[in-house]
C-alpha positions as CSV (number, residue, x, y, z in Angstrom):
1,M,64.2,-36.1,9.8
2,A,66.3,-37.1,12.7
3,I,65.4,-35.8,16.2
4,T,68.3,-35.5,18.6
5,T,68.0,-35.0,22.4
6,I,71.0,-33.8,24.4
7,S,71.4,-32.4,27.9
8,S,72.4,-28.8,28.7
9,R,75.8,-30.0,29.8
10,E,76.4,-31.9,26.5
11,F,75.3,-28.8,24.6
12,N,77.7,-26.6,26.5
13,Q,80.5,-29.0,25.9
14,D,79.8,-29.6,22.2
15,A,77.8,-26.8,20.6
16,G,79.4,-27.6,17.2
17,G,78.0,-31.1,17.4
18,A,74.6,-29.8,18.3
19,K,74.7,-27.5,15.3
20,K,75.6,-30.4,13.0
21,A,72.7,-32.5,14.5
22,A,70.3,-29.5,13.9
23,A,71.1,-29.7,10.2
24,K,69.5,-33.2,10.2
25,G,66.5,-32.2,12.4
26,P,65.5,-30.5,15.6
27,V,67.7,-30.9,18.7
28,F,65.9,-31.0,22.0
29,I,68.1,-29.6,24.8
30,T,67.1,-30.9,28.2
31,H,67.5,-29.4,31.7
32,R,67.3,-31.9,34.6
33,G,65.7,-34.4,32.3
34,H,63.0,-32.1,30.9
35,A,62.9,-30.6,27.4
36,A,63.8,-26.9,27.8
37,H,65.0,-25.6,24.4
38,V,64.9,-26.6,20.8
39,L,67.8,-25.9,18.3
40,L,66.7,-25.5,14.7
41,T,68.4,-24.3,11.5
42,I,67.3,-20.8,10.4
43,E,65.5,-22.4,7.4
44,E,63.4,-24.6,9.6
45,Y,62.7,-21.7,12.0
46,Q,61.6,-19.6,9.1
47,K,59.3,-22.3,7.8
48,L,57.6,-22.4,11.2
49,T,57.2,-18.7,11.6
50,R,56.2,-17.9,8.0
51,E,53.0,-15.9,8.0
52,T,50.2,-17.3,5.9
53,E,47.7,-15.1,4.1
54,S,44.6,-14.0,6.0
55,I,41.2,-15.0,4.7
56,V,40.7,-11.3,3.7
57,D,43.9,-11.5,1.5
58,Q,42.7,-14.8,0.0
59,I,39.2,-13.4,-0.8
60,A,40.7,-10.2,-2.3
61,M,42.9,-12.2,-4.7
62,P,42.8,-11.1,-8.3
63,R,40.2,-12.9,-10.5
64,A,38.4,-14.1,-7.4
65,D,35.1,-13.6,-9.4
66,K,36.2,-16.5,-11.7
67,V,36.3,-19.0,-8.8
68,R,33.3,-21.3,-8.9
69,F,31.5,-21.7,-5.5
70,N,28.2,-23.5,-5.5
71,P,27.4,-24.7,-2.0
72,P,24.6,-27.2,-1.7
73,R,21.2,-25.9,-0.7
74,L,20.0,-26.6,2.8
75,K,17.0,-28.9,3.1
76,G,14.5,-28.3,5.9
77,S,14.6,-25.5,8.5
78,L,17.7,-23.9,9.8
79,Y,16.7,-24.5,13.4
80,R,14.4,-26.7,15.5
81,P,12.9,-26.1,18.9
82,A,14.9,-27.5,21.8
83,D,13.6,-30.7,23.4
84,L,13.9,-30.0,27.1
85,D,12.2,-33.2,28.3
């Protein structure tokens, strides 16, 4: 994946070139030497904004009762007094 950096002025003068560069990777557009915007293809944008399932959705999955989950038993007590000395 190629990362391209161009100035706002370059972007305004050659938007088509920026679009072609975005097909190869993100294009950082700078304003006065600082990154101000990022140009991405719609596919890359959708990958970044795709929602993942919540833990509730994952637990509610069909056949969840068939998943083996055997966590190890804890040894000793769950807590100990704080040593304030």
